[in-house]
C-alpha positions as CSV (number, residue, x, y, z in Angstrom):
1,X,0.0,0.0,0.0
2,X,2.9,2.4,0.8
3,X,4.3,1.8,-2.7
4,X,1.0,2.8,-4.2
5,X,1.0,6.0,-2.2
6,X,4.5,6.8,-3.2
7,X,3.7,6.3,-6.9
8,X,0.6,8.4,-6.6
9,X,2.5,11.2,-5.0
10,X,5.1,11.0,-7.6
11,X,2.6,11.1,-10.5
12,X,0.9,14.2,-8.9
13,X,4.3,15.9,-8.5
14,X,5.3,15.0,-12.1
15,X,2.1,16.5,-13.5
16,X,2.6,19.7,-11.5
17,X,6.3,20.2,-12.0
18,X,7.4,19.3,-15.5
19,X,9.6,22.3,-16.3
20,X,8.3,23.1,-19.8
21,X,8.3,26.9,-20.3
22,X,5.5,28.4,-22.3
23,X,6.5,30.3,-25.4
24,X,5.2,31.1,-28.9
25,X,6.5,27.8,-30.2
26,X,3.4,26.0,-31.7
27,X,4.0,22.6,-30.0
28,X,7.1,22.5,-27.9
29,X,5.4,22.5,-24.5
30,X,2.9,19.8,-25.7
31,X,5.7,17.7,-27.1
32,X,7.7,18.1,-23.9
33,X,5.0,16.4,-21.8
34,X,3.6,13.9,-24.3
35,X,5.7,10.9,-23.2
36,X,5.0,11.6,-19.5
37,X,1.2,11.8,-20.1
38,X,1.5,8.5,-21.9
39,X,2.4,6.8,-18.6
40,X,5.2,4.4,-18.0
41,X,6.4,2.0,-15.3
42,X,8.0,4.7,-13.2
43,X,10.3,1.9,-12.1
44,X,13.5,4.0,-11.5
45,X,12.0,6.8,-9.5
46,X,10.0,4.4,-7.4
47,X,13.2,2.5,-6.5
48,X,14.7,5.8,-5.3
49,X,11.6,6.7,-3.3
50,X,11.3,3.3,-1.7
51,X,14.8,3.5,-0.3
52,X,14.2,7.0,1.0
53,X,10.9,6.1,2.5
54,X,12.3,3.0,4.2
55,X,15.1,4.9,5.9
56,X,14.2,8.6,6.0
57,X,10.5,9.0,5.3
58,X,10.5,12.7,6.3
59,X,12.7,13.3,3.2
60,X,10.4,11.7,0.7
61,X,8.8,15.0,-0.3
62,X,12.2,16.7,-0.7
63,X,13.3,13.7,-2.8
64,X,10.5,14.1,-5.4
65,X,12.5,16.5,-7.7
66,X,15.3,13.9,-7.7
67,X,12.9,11.1,-8.6
68,X,11.5,13.3,-11.4
69,X,15.0,13.9,-12.6
70,X,15.6,10.2,-13.0
71,X,12.3,9.8,-14.9
72,X,13.1,12.7,-17.1
73,X,16.5,11.4,-18.1
74,X,15.1,7.9,-18.7
75,X,12.4,9.4,-20.9
76,X,15.0,11.4,-22.9
77,X,16.8,8.1,-23.5
78,X,13.7,6.5,-24.8
79,X,12.9,9.4,-27.1
80,X,16.3,9.3,-28.6
81,X,16.3,5.5,-28.8
82,X,13.1,5.7,-30.9
83,X,14.5,8.2,-33.4
84,X,15.1,7.0,-37.1
85,X,18.8,7.2,-36.6
86,X,18.5,4.5,-33.9
87,X,15.5,2.1,-33.7
88,X,13.1,4.2,-35.9
89,X,10.2,3.1,-33.6
90,X,6.7,4.5,-34.2
91,X,5.2,3.6,-30.8
92,X,6.2,4.0,-27.1
93,X,4.0,3.6,-24.0
94,X,1.1,2.8,-26.5
95,X,1.5,6.3,-27.9
96,X,3.0,7.7,-31.1
97,X,6.7,8.6,-30.7
98,X,7.6,12.2,-30.9
99,X,9.2,12.1,-34.3
100,X,6.0,10.6,-35.7
101,X,3.6,13.0,-33.9
102,X,5.8,16.0,-34.8
103,X,9.2,15.7,-36.5
104,X,12.7,14.4,-35.9
105,X,14.0,17.8,-34.9
106,X,11.4,18.2,-32.3
107,X,12.0,14.8,-30.8
108,X,15.8,15.4,-30.7
109,X,15.4,18.7,-29.0
110,X,12.9,17.5,-26.5
111,X,15.3,14.7,-25.5
112,X,18.1,17.2,-25.2
113,X,15.9,19.4,-23.0
114,X,14.9,16.5,-20.7
115,X,18.5,15.5,-20.3
116,X,19.7,19.0,-19.4
117,X,16.6,19.9,-17.2
118,X,17.0,16.7,-15.2
119,X,20.2,18.0,-13.7
120,X,18.6,21.3,-12.9
121,X,15.9,19.4,-11.0
122,X,18.5,17.8,-8.8
123,X,20.5,21.1,-8.4
124,X,17.4,23.0,-7.2
125,X,16.0,20.2,-5.0
126,X,15.4,21.1,-1.3
127,X,18.3,19.1,-0.1
128,X,21.8,19.9,1.4
129,X,24.3,21.1,-1.2
130,X,26.7,18.2,-0.4
131,X,23.9,15.7,-0.9
132,X,23.0,17.3,-4.3
133,X,26.7,17.2,-5.4
134,X,26.9,13.5,-4.5
135,X,23.6,12.8,-6.4
136,X,24.7,14.7,-9.5
137,X,28.1,12.8,-9.5
138,X,26.3,9.4,-9.3
139,X,23.6,10.5,-11.9
140,X,26.1,11.7,-14.4
141,X,28.6,8.9,-14.1
142,X,25.9,6.3,-14.7
143,X,24.0,8.0,-17.5
144,X,26.9,9.4,-19.6
145,X,30.0,8.2,-21.3
146,X,30.7,5.6,-18.5
147,X,27.1,4.4,-18.4
148,X,24.0,4.5,-20.5
149,X,25.5,6.4,-23.5
150,X,28.4,3.9,-23.7
151,X,26.0,1.0,-23.6
152,X,23.9,2.6,-26.4
153,X,27.1,3.2,-28.5
154,X,28.1,-0.5,-28.2
155,X,24.5,-1.6,-28.9
156,X,24.4,0.4,-32.1
157,X,27.9,-0.3,-33.4
158,X,27.6,-4.1,-32.9
159,X,23.9,-4.4,-34.0
160,X,24.6,-6.9,-36.7
161,X,27.7,-8.5,-35.0
162,X,27.1,-11.3,-32.6
163,X,28.4,-10.7,-29.1
164,X,29.5,-13.2,-26.5
165,X,27.4,-13.5,-23.2
166,X,30.1,-11.5,-21.3
167,X,30.0,-8.8,-24.0
168,X,26.2,-8.7,-24.0
169,X,26.2,-8.4,-20.2
170,X,28.6,-5.6,-20.4
171,X,26.5,-3.8,-23.0
172,X,23.3,-4.0,-20.9
173,X,25.0,-3.3,-17.6
174,X,25.8,0.1,-19.1
175,X,22.8,0.7,-21.3
176,X,20.1,-0.4,-18.9
177,X,21.4,-1.5,-15.5
178,X,23.6,1.4,-14.4
179,X,20.7,3.9,-14.3
180,X,18.6,1.5,-12.3
181,X,21.5,0.9,-9.9
182,X,22.0,4.7,-9.7
183,X,18.4,5.1,-8.7
184,X,18.9,2.9,-5.7
185,X,22.2,4.5,-4.7
186,X,20.7,8.0,-5.1
187,X,18.0,7.0,-2.7
188,X,20.7,5.8,-0.2
189,X,22.6,9.0,-0.6
190,X,19.5,11.1,0.3
191,X,18.8,8.8,3.3
192,X,22.4,9.2,4.4
193,X,23.2,5.5,4.4
194,X,26.8,4.4,4.9
195,X,29.0,4.1,1.8
196,X,29.0,0.3,2.3
197,X,25.2,0.2,2.1
198,X,25.2,2.6,-0.8
199,X,27.5,0.3,-2.7
200,X,25.5,-2.8,-1.7
201,X,22.3,-1.3,-3.1
202,X,24.2,-0.3,-6.3
203,X,25.4,-3.8,-6.8
204,X,21.9,-5.2,-6.3
205,X,20.6,-2.5,-8.7
206,X,23.0,-3.8,-11.4
207,X,21.5,-7.2,-11.1
208,X,17.9,-5.8,-11.2
209,X,18.9,-3.8,-14.2
210,X,20.1,-7.0,-16.0
211,X,16.9,-8.7,-15.0
212,X,14.9,-5.7,-16.4
213,X,16.7,-6.1,-19.8
214,X,16.2,-9.9,-19.9
215,X,12.5,-9.4,-19.3
216,X,12.4,-6.7,-22.0
217,X,14.0,-9.1,-24.5
218,X,11.5,-11.8,-23.6
219,X,8.6,-9.3,-24.1
220,X,10.0,-8.3,-27.5
221,X,10.2,-12.0,-28.6
222,X,6.9,-13.2,-27.2
223,X,4.4,-10.3,-27.1
224,X,2.5,-8.4,-29.7
225,X,2.9,-4.6,-30.2
226,X,-0.5,-4.0,-28.6
227,X,0.4,-6.1,-25.5
228,X,3.8,-4.4,-25.1
229,X,2.8,-0.9,-26.0
230,X,5.7,-0.5,-28.3
231,X,7.0,-2.3,-31.5
232,X,8.0,-5.9,-30.8
233,X,9.9,-8.5,-32.8
234,X,12.4,-5.6,-33.5
235,X,15.4,-7.4,-32.0
236,X,15.8,-10.2,-34.5
237,X,19.2,-8.8,-35.7
238,X,20.2,-7.2,-32.4
239,X,22.2,-8.5,-29.5
240,X,19.6,-9.6,-27.1
241,X,19.4,-12.4,-24.5
242,X,16.7,-14.2,-26.4
243,X,18.7,-14.2,-29.6
244,X,21.9,-15.4,-27.8
245,X,20.3,-17.9,-25.4
246,X,17.0,-18.7,-27.0
247,X,13.7,-17.9,-25.3
248,X,14.0,-20.9,-22.9
249,X,17.5,-19.9,-22.1
250,X,16.4,-16.3,-21.5
251,X,13.7,-17.5,-19.1
252,X,16.4,-19.5,-17.2
253,X,18.6,-16.5,-17.0
254,X,15.7,-14.5,-15.7
255,X,15.1,-17.0,-12.9
256,X,18.8,-17.2,-12.1
257,X,18.9,-13.4,-11.7
258,X,15.8,-13.4,-9.5
259,X,17.2,-16.1,-7.2
260,X,20.5,-14.2,-6.9
261,X,18.7,-10.9,-6.2
262,X,16.6,-12.5,-3.5
263,X,19.8,-13.9,-1.9
264,X,21.3,-10.4,-1.9
265,X,18.1,-9.0,-0.3
266,X,19.0,-10.9,2.9
267,X,21.7,-8.3,3.6
268,X,19.1,-5.5,3.6
269,X,17.0,-4.0,6.5
270,X,13.7,-5.9,6.6
271,X,11.4,-3.1,5.5
272,X,13.4,-2.3,2.4
273,X,13.8,-6.1,1.7
274,X,10.1,-6.5,1.7
275,X,9.5,-3.4,-0.5
276,X,12.0,-4.5,-3.1
277,X,10.7,-8.1,-3.1
278,X,7.2,-6.7,-3.8
279,X,8.6,-4.7,-6.7
280,X,10.4,-7.7,-8.2
281,X,7.2,-9.8,-7.9
282,X,5.1,-7.0,-9.5
283,X,7.4,-6.1,-12.4
284,X,9.0,-9.5,-13.2
285,X,6.3,-12.1,-12.4
């Protein structure tokens, strides 16, 4: 029930605080908010808020701008990933992608704005300056050239070249898992957890991120576009866990990761362990 309240509060905050400035541009503001209004799992911001609420519930409200920043940067990555220069996808979150609704220039610039504005959201959050500096360092390191962008570069360059399992894991640790891991660590930074516990949550987050990607690959291989809310059967020439391991092998990898994550949860405080277990069951059943 507490998770539902956190998610509701986040959605309300998101609706009221997306930083699109009104201007005489005919559709910039509408384009800025389109992908947020379409919904989404809100998986990354909820991870952050669950950690804060578990250890420092009085800081949840002050953490909402940081949670929104994570969702903004994630959404920017989806918008750019869908562009013709990348996946050329026409559907995301059961909604037309921005370059389809408007044009490629608009989609590119909205992604650029979300990326930049996400750091402004953290910089202006009602938190101590030293906390915000630590958050920005973690956020940037895991989303830029050492994280998500590097993973995207590898994914694009090796699109028609088969990778080994180790290489595929490296790719998706960077492209997908690092931002998920950063979300948990950023919650731990806000809650003033020890460096040891911050690192523990980060390592667990990397495994959850890989699980997230395996699940996404399975969805692409087994669901229709309508079921998934985005184009599927798109990864037939890409490096995916289903292509490398087969669908049965990907399911086995999914189960292996779940078991490993549950084993790691035993090191967590009981309230957070329960919260994260519920999230795993909800998103990866």
